N, C-alpha and C positions, 0 to 999 in steps of 0.2 A: 271847233275843236271837240266839242261834246259829241257831235255826230260821227266824226272820224273814230273817236274812242269806242263808241257803241258798235260801229261796223267791225273794228278790229276784234272786239270781244266776241261778237256774233260769229265771225270767221273762225276764231279759235274753238268755239263751242262746236261748230259744224265739223271741223277737222277731227276733234276728239270723238264725236259720235260716229263719224265714218270709220275711224280706226277701230273703235269698239265693235261695230257691226261686222267689219271685215274679219276681225279676230274670232268673233262668234261664229261666222259662217265657216271659217277654216276649221274650227274645232268641231262643228257639226258635221262637216264633210268627212273629217277623219273618223269620227264616231260612227257615221253612216257606213263608211267603207268597212270598218271593223265589224259592225253588226252584220253586214252582208256576208262576210266570210264566215262568221259564226253560224248564221242561218244555213249557209251552204254546207258546212260541216255537219250540222245537225240533220239536214236533209239526207246527206249521204249515210249518216249513221242509221237513220230510220229505214232507208232503202236496204241497208245491209243486215238489218235485224231479221231473224227468222220469223216467218208468219205466225208460228206457234206462240211466239212471245208477245204478239200484239193482242191485248185483251181489252181493247177500248170498248168493244161492243158486248162483252160478256155480261155486264150488268144492265145494259140497255134492254136486252131481250132475254127472257128465260126460256131456253130451248129445253124441251122435255123429251127424253128417250123412253119409248114404250118397249117393254120386253115381255115375251111369252115363253122364255126359257126360264131356268131356275134363278137367273140373276147372279149366279156364282161367278167369281173372277174366271175369265176364260182360260187363263193359264192353269187353273185347278180343275177344269172340267174334264170329264171322260168323253172324248170326242172321236167320232169317226167321220169319214167322208162318204157321201152316197149320191149317186146320179139318179135322175128321174127314171121311173120304171118303164115308161114309154116315151117316144119322141114328142107326142102331143100332150103330155101331162106336165103339171107344174107342182113343185113343192111349195106348199101354201101354209101361211100362218094367219090365224084370226086375231084381230085386235079389237079393243073397245076404246073409242075416243073418250078421254077424260072429261070432256064437256061438249055441249052442243056446238056445232060449227067449229070444231077444232081444226087448226090449220096444219095440214101435213106438208112438210117441207123436204124431207129426205128419207131414203131407205138405206139401211145398213145390212149388208149381206156378207157372210163369211164363206168364201168358196175359192176354188182353184181350178186351173186347167191342167195341173200336174207339173208345170214347169218350175224349175228353180235354177239357181246360179251355177249349178254343176253342168247345165246344158250350155253348149257354146252358141247355139242358134235359137232365136226366138221361135215359138210355135206359130203355126198357121193361124190366121184369124178364125175364130169360131163364133157363131151367133149366140146371143142369149136375149131374153126378153123379160120384162117385168110388167105385171098388170096390177092395178088397184081396183078392187070390186067392192060394191056395197054389200049390205047384209043379205040381199037377195041375189048376190053374185052377178049383178049387172055391172058392166064395165064402166069404170070412171076414168081410167087413164091407162095408156099403153106406151111402153118405152122399149126400144130395141137398139142394140149396138153389138160390137164385137168385144170379146173378153179382154183384149190386150191392155186397155187403160185401167182395168178394174181388177182382174183376177189372174194376171200374169205377174208373178211377184218372185223376187230372188230368194225369199225364204219359203216359198211354196204356197202358203195360204195366209190370207189376211182378211180383216174386216174392211170391205170397200164401202164407200159412201156414194150413193147415186142421188144427186140432187134432182128434184122434180118441181114443176111449177106448183105454186101454192094451191092445195086442194082442200076444200072444206069438207070434213067428214063428221058424222054424228052417229052415235050408237056403234054397232059392230061393223067392221069392214075387214077385207081380206087382202093380203099381199101375196101374189103368185110369182114364183121364179121358174122360168123355163130355161133349163140348161141344155136341153135337147140331147140328153144322154152323153154329153161331152164334158160338162163341168160338174165337179164334185162339190156338193153343198155340205157344210159342216152340220153334224147332228149330235146333240147332247144325249148320251146314253142313260142318264139317270135323272130322277126328279121330273118326270114328264108332267106337263101342266094340262095336257089334253087339248091344246090349241093348234096342233100341227096336223096337216092333212096332205093328201094328194088330190089335186083338182084335175079332172078329165075335161079338157076343153071341148071335146067332141060331144060328150053327153051332157056337159054342164053339171056334173055331179061331184060331190066331195067324197073321198074315201079315206080310210085309216092310213096313217103314215107309218104304222108299226113295221119294224124290220123283221124279216123272217130269219129265225135262227136254225131251223131244222127241227125234225120230230114234231112238226106242227106247232112249234112254239114261236111266239112273236115277242118283240121288245118295243114298248112305246118310247118315242123319242121326242126331242124338241129341235125343230129346225132353227139354226142360228140366223134368223131374219129379225131385224128390229126396225123401228121407225122413229123419226124425230120430228118435232113440230112445236107449236105453241098455241 
């Protein structure tokens, strides 16, 4: 009689445990389904968020922008557009790396091919090139493309960013922009810093970038070329 009673009690205990385990599994399954939907909604929300609002990496790396113009807000600058004087010359800016082995990551150039939203057809592709040269004007990097992804803009002109492979620079270095007499580069007409030039690739010489006003008068300018890195 005692053995039978123990078996009955043990069976009741096992049935209770099974019921509790099944209830817990069902609850976890419902919770897991709900969590999955929430995660999916969050993923869709992240995908639909504009890239400009994603600032996760802004504190991880401190990107530094080097400027050799006045640094004034561009909307307040007195600006004109100027093409290179010859097909083989480059509008050039000299920079100084803020530290040894500074990592150059991108080039910012304000230029245009003259197109805007009032034109019904896109312009023909036009070539341009960028070179990075060291303090002795030796070539470190060359980039070439057409203007359409960078300087064809519905508002006419903008500051385009050209990403480059990480380049370590120390001391002075130069950024050369070849618009091949087809692309107008923005030039600041006031507060010249003395770091803008014309580079003649054929002779390997730097020349003044001053604009000629007439009556043998010239105006020093700042090319709106900047660089970024860390």
